[in-house]
N, C-alpha and C positions, 0 to 999 in steps of 0.2 A: 316850425310847421305853421301853416296858415289855417286855423280852425276858428269856427265861431259857434258858440252854443249859448242859447238863451237859458239862464238859470235862475235869476232872482226876481223879486217882485218890487214894484214901485209903491211907495207909501205916499198918498196924497194927504191932505189934512185928515187926521184920524176920524174926526166926527163924520165928515162927508163920506169917507171910504166905507165906513161900517154902518152908515145910516143910523147912527145912535143919537137919540135926542136926550137932552138933560144929562149927558155924560160929563164927567169931571176929568180934566187933565191935571195931574200932579207933576210938578217940576222938581227935579233933583239936580243940584249942581255942587261943585266944589266950594262955592262961596255961600252956600245955603246954611240954614240953621233949622234944626228940627223943631224949634218953637214957632217957626213960621207956619202959615196955612198951606204953603206949597202951591197955591192956585195961580201963580205967575212966576216968571223967571226971577223977577226982582224980589219975590218972597219965597224963593225956592227952599226946599228941604235939603239937609246935608247928607242924609243916608237913604238908601233905597228902602231899607226896612221901615223907616218912618212912613213912607208912602204905602208900603204893603199893609201896614196896620190901618190904613184909612180906606183903601179902595173897595168899591162895590161893582156889581156887574155893569159892564159897559165903560168903566173908567180906564184911563190910560196913565202910565207912569213914564214920563219923558225924562231921560237921563242924559245929561250933557257931558262933554269930554272931561276925562279925569280918571283918577285911580280910586276905586271904591272897595269897601267891604261888601261881600255878597249878601244875599237876602234869603229869607225862609218864608215861602207862601204855603204854610202848613196849618190845616184846621182853621182856615180863615174863610173869607167870602168866596163863593163860587162865581165864575162868569156864567153866562147863559148862551144858548144858541142864538147867534146874531148879536150878542152883547158880551163878547169875551173881555176878560181883563188883560190888557196889553202892557207889557214892559218893552219899551222901545228906546233903543240907543239913538239919540239925536245926532251924534257925531260919529266919525269913524275911529275914534280913540276913546271909547267908553270901556275902560278896563276894570275888571274885577281881579284884584291881585291878592286879596286876603279872604280866606274862607269864613263862613259863618256857621250855620247849623251843621254839626258833626264834620266840620272842615270841608264842606261842599261849597262850591262857588254859588250856585243857584239851586235851591231845593223847592220842589212843588210836591205836596203830599196831601192826600185826602181832599183835593180840590179839583174842579173840572173847568174846562173852557178858559185856559190860560195860554197866552201867546208870549214867547220870549224871542225878541228880534234884535239882532245886531250887536251883541255884546262880545267882548274879547275876555276870555277867562284864562288865567295863566297860573301855573305852578300850584295847583291845588293838591293837598294831601289826599283828598278823596276825589269825588266826581267834579268835573267841570260844571255840568248841568245834570241834575237828578230829578226824575219825575216818577213817583210811585203811587199806586192807588189813585190814579188821576186819569180821567178820560177827556178826549177832545182837546188834547194839548198840541200846540204848534211850536216847534223849535226851529227857527229859521235864521239864516244869515249870521250865525255866531261862529266864533273861532275859539276852540278849546285846545290849549297848548300846554303840554307837560303837566297834565293832571293824572290821577291814578287811572281813570277812564275818562274819555272826552264827554260823551253823552251816555247816561245810563237810565233805563226806564224799566219799570216792572208793574204788571197789572194795569196796563195803559191801553185801553181800547181806543181806536180811532185817533191814534197819534200820527202827526205829520212831522217828519224830521227831514228837512230839505235845505240845501244850499249852505251847509255848514262845512267848516274846515276843522278836522279833528286830527291832531298830529302829536307825536312824541309822548303818548300815554305811557307812564312809567310803570303801571301795574298790569293793565290788560289791554282792552280793545279800544278802538277809536269810537265806535258806536255800538252799544250793547242793548238790544231789545229783549227783555226777559219776562218770564212768569205769565204765560197765557195771554199775551197781548194780541187781540184780534184787530184785523183791518189796519195794521200798521203800514204806513207809506214812508219809505226811506229812499230818497231820490236826490240826484244832483249834489251829492256830498263828495268831498275829497278827504280820504283817510290814509294817512301815511306815517311811516316811521314809528308805529305803535309797537309796544312790547309783544302783544299777542295779535289777534285777528284785526283786520280793518273794520269789518262789520260782522257782528255776532247776533244771531237769533237763538234764544235758549229758553223755550218754555219747558217746564219740568213738572212731572206728576206730584212730586213731593211737596210742591207749593199749592197743590189743590187741583181738583178736576177742572177742565178735561185733560190737562197735561199736553196740549198742543196749541198752536196758533193758526188761526184761519185767515185766509184772504190777504196775505202780505203782498206788498208790491215793493220790489227792490230793483230800481232802475236808474240808469244814467249816473252811476257813481264811478269815481276814479279812485282805485285802491292800489297802493304801491308801497314797496319797501317796508312792509310790516314783517315782524320777526318770527312768528310761529303761529300755529293754529291753521288758519286759511285766510285768503283774501276775503272771501265770504264764507263764514262758518255757520251753517244753517241747520238747526235741529228741529225736528218735529213740526214741519210746516205742512199745512193742508190748504190746497187750492191757492198756490202762490205763483207769482210771475217774477222771474229773475231775468232781466233783459237789459241790453245796451250798456252793460258795465265794462269798463276798461280795468283789467286786473293784471298787474305785471310786477315782476321782481319782488315777490313776497318770499321770504327765506324760511327754510325748514317748514314749509307750508304748501298745501295744495292751493290751486286757484279758487275753486268752489268745492266745498264739502257739504254733502247732504247726509245727515245721520240721525239715528234714533236717540242715542244718549240717554238722558234722564227723562225724556218725554214719554208719554203713554203709548206712542206709536212712532214709526218712522215717517219720513216725508212721503206725502201722498198728493197726487195731482199737482205736480210742480212743472211749470213750463219754463225751460231754460233756453232762451232765444237770444241770438245776436250779441253774445259776449265775446270780447277779445281777451284771451288769456295767454300770457307768456310766463312760463315757469323758469326760473334761473337754475343753474347747475346744482345749487344746494337746496332746491325745492323738492316737492313731492310730485303729485299728479296734477294734471290740468283740472279734471273733474273726478272726484272720488265719492262714490256712493257706498256708504257704510251701513251695515245692519239691514233691517227690512226696509224696503222702499217699494212704492206701488204707483204706477201710472206717472212715471217721470219721462218727460219728452225733451230731448236735446236736439235743437234745430238751429242751423245757420250760425254756429259758433266757430270762432277761430281758436284752436286749442293746440298750442305749441309748447314744447318742453325741451330745455337744454340739458336736463339731467342725463347722466350716462346711460341709464336703462329704464327709468320711469318715463311715462309718456302722457298720452292724451287722456284716456279714461280708464278707471279701475272700478270694478264692481266686486263687492264682497260676495262670497259664493251663494249665500242664501238669497241675495238680491238677484243674482244671475239666474238661479234655478226657479225661484218661486214667483217672482213678481213680473209685472208688465212694464218693461222699460224700453223705450224706443230712442234711437239716435240716428240722425241722417243729415245730409247736406252740410256737413261741417268741413272745415279745413284743418287737418290733423297731422300731428307727428305720428310716425309709423311704430307706435308702441302702445300696447293695451294689455290689460289683465282682467280675466273673468273670475278670478278667485282671490279677491282682495288685492294687495299690492306687492305680492312676492314674485311676480312673473313679468315677463316682457315679451309679448307676442305681436305678430305683424298685423297690419290692417287687413291683409288677405285672410288670415285666420279669423280675425274679428268679423269680417264680412261673411265668413262661412257659418257664423252663429246667427246671421240675419241682421246684424247692425251695420249702419253707415254704408249702405249699398250705393248711395249716390255721393258719398263724401270724397273729398280730394286728399290724396297724400301729399304732405308738404315736402316737395323736393327742390323747390326754388330757393336761392339765397334770400335772406330776409329783405335785402334792399331791392329785390325784384318783386316783392309783395307789398311792402310798406314805403311810405314817403321818406322817412328818415329814422331808422330804428335807433341810431345813436342818440337822437334827440327825443326818443319815445314818441315819435309821430307815427301812429298806427293807421293813418288813413291809407287807403289803397293807392298805389302808384299807377300811372298809366300802364295799361296792359297787364295789370295785376291778375293772377289767377282767381282772385276773389270776385272780380266784376261779373255780376249776373249769375254767380254760381250757386246761389241759395234757393230755397223753396219759397214760393208765394203762399204756401199754406199758413204762414204767420200773419197774413195781411189783416185779419180781423183784430189782431192784438198789437202789431208793430206798425206804426205810421211814420216814425222818424228815426233818426240815429242819435248818437251821443251829442252831436252838434246841433240837434233840432233840424237837421236837413231832412226833407221829406223822403220817405222810402216808398217804392223803389225809384231810382233815378233813371235806370235803363229798362231793359226787358225783364229783368229779374232782380231779386233782392241780393245784396252783397253780404256774404257771411261776415261776422264780426260786428263790432260796435260802431263802425263808420261806413257810410255809403259813399261811393265814388261820385263826386258831383259831376253831373252831365256836361255842364259848361263851366270850365275853370276860368278864373280871372274876371268874373263878371263884375261890372261896376254898378249893377242895379242895387239900390239901397235895400237893406233888410229893415223893414219897418217893425219897430217894437210896439206892441200894444200898450195901452195906458197902464196896465198892471206891471209893466216890465221896468226893471231898474238896472240890471247888470247883465254883462255878457262874459262868459268864460272863453278865453282866447288861448290859442297856442300859435306861436309864430317863429319862423326863422328870419324872414325879412318881409315886413308887412307895412303897408300904409293904410291908414283909415281916416275917415272924416266923420265927425260927430256934428249933426245939425240939431240944435236943441233950442230951448227957450233962452233968451238973452241973460237971464239970471241963473242959469244952470252951469255946472262945471263937471269935470270928470277926473278920476284918479285911476292909474294903472297900478294894481297890486300884484305882488308875487304870491305864491301859495303859502308863504309864511306870514302874509298880511302886511308886508313892508311895501310902502309906496315907492315905486320906481319912476313914475312920471305923473305929472299933473297937467291940466289944461282947461281952457274955457270954451265957450260956444264956438262951434265951427272951426276948431283947431284940427290939424292933422297930426297923426302919430307917424313920423317918418320912418322909424325903425323900432322894432321890438325884439330884444334878444331872445334867443331860443329858450323855450320852456312853456309853461302853462301859466297864464296870468288872468286876473280878474279886472275887467274894465267896469268901473263903478261910476254911474251917472248920478250926480248929486244935485237935483233940482231944488229950487226954493220950495219950501213945504207948502206954500199956498198955490202953487201952479201945477198943472199936469202937462208937461211938455210933450210934443211929438218928437220922437228920437229916430235917427237913422244911423245905420252903420254901413259904410261903404268900403269894400275891399278894392283897392286900386291896383290893377295888374302892373 
């Protein structure tokens, strides 16, 4: 499939990017020594923890390629607004392969304004990255592979989790936001092959009042091949946006579950817009609303189910009778249940209850809807029934699709996480702004051209973080095998290149 999505951010020189004066950069390398001062590469430290013990607000820890023991930023110095403490992987093979505090790869606890950028954490007994009692934390551009959980947080207001790959968690979820974390933003992540849910939100009253999480934003994530729970398993959310997520082939699981669980109340004021959900034959429901729920709005979603009798949407009975739930302009399988998940009723019956009056029943073969379902390319094909079939009522919230393509492209919004591009095969460059560093790509047969600074280069990575192709300035990628890949632009740290990406028809 030929997809382009802007997902990651460009780091220029750390001091100029963050406008920090008198900040210190500590260097950590495999050739370092913890008796050094760490103030240059030639006098680098050997362990990340040695730098952790030195940093103050505004400082950065620059870690060079190699295999390291993890680190513990617990009860140490805080960053500040505008002066975060930044841990930054200087290369693309900065690997944490040995756990540190309580067998976690990276631990942040009782400290605020910390950024973790670009690390690969592998085979942890506990969490890949753990942040608890920590606010204003940014976890970006990391890969957590074969940990108990990839990223785990608790009591973390204003946390940003973006552009991470969390795969093969052997205990639970890929990303787990817990314990009354407000204003959490989880976007542009890939969560796959985890033992439980891809992304889990789990505030609970037993951990203290109020027992729910406010103002969560869960968008532009790709969640697939997880084992149980749900693709997105969301408990006790209040005023949340769940949009532009691609959720497919999650087994023994629903696509999206909204539930009360251990929270003080069920999900309230949740807008579920423009998600593409494909449930396999061994899955459960596309969207399952359990326990009490209030003011849930389902608009412009694609909700397809290959299960023998479970289908698009199931509501538990008290949700159906007591609460205000609306659903419309979706593209759906012809199976619903208004009394939990023990029945299978038609779209016509569902519409008699007042739901999905403008939604379309999925009668077309999948290859008449999507570009290439065998390659998990869920973009609308030419003449797809999805084109312009959505509601424009989402326009104040939804401005783009999973590939950062502007919505709408035609007269109306296209249901699902992808918008049909109005003009295909365009050779106009896509200009990345100065904060942009990477593109998430999917391709069957694609050519691309990178125009960048003479000192910059790029790598093409698969979703397991393996490099499949490299190149220099103004190189073309003649062919990209089918799948989802990350195109990483690696400029010299002292320059801010202007980058273009051109799709050549």
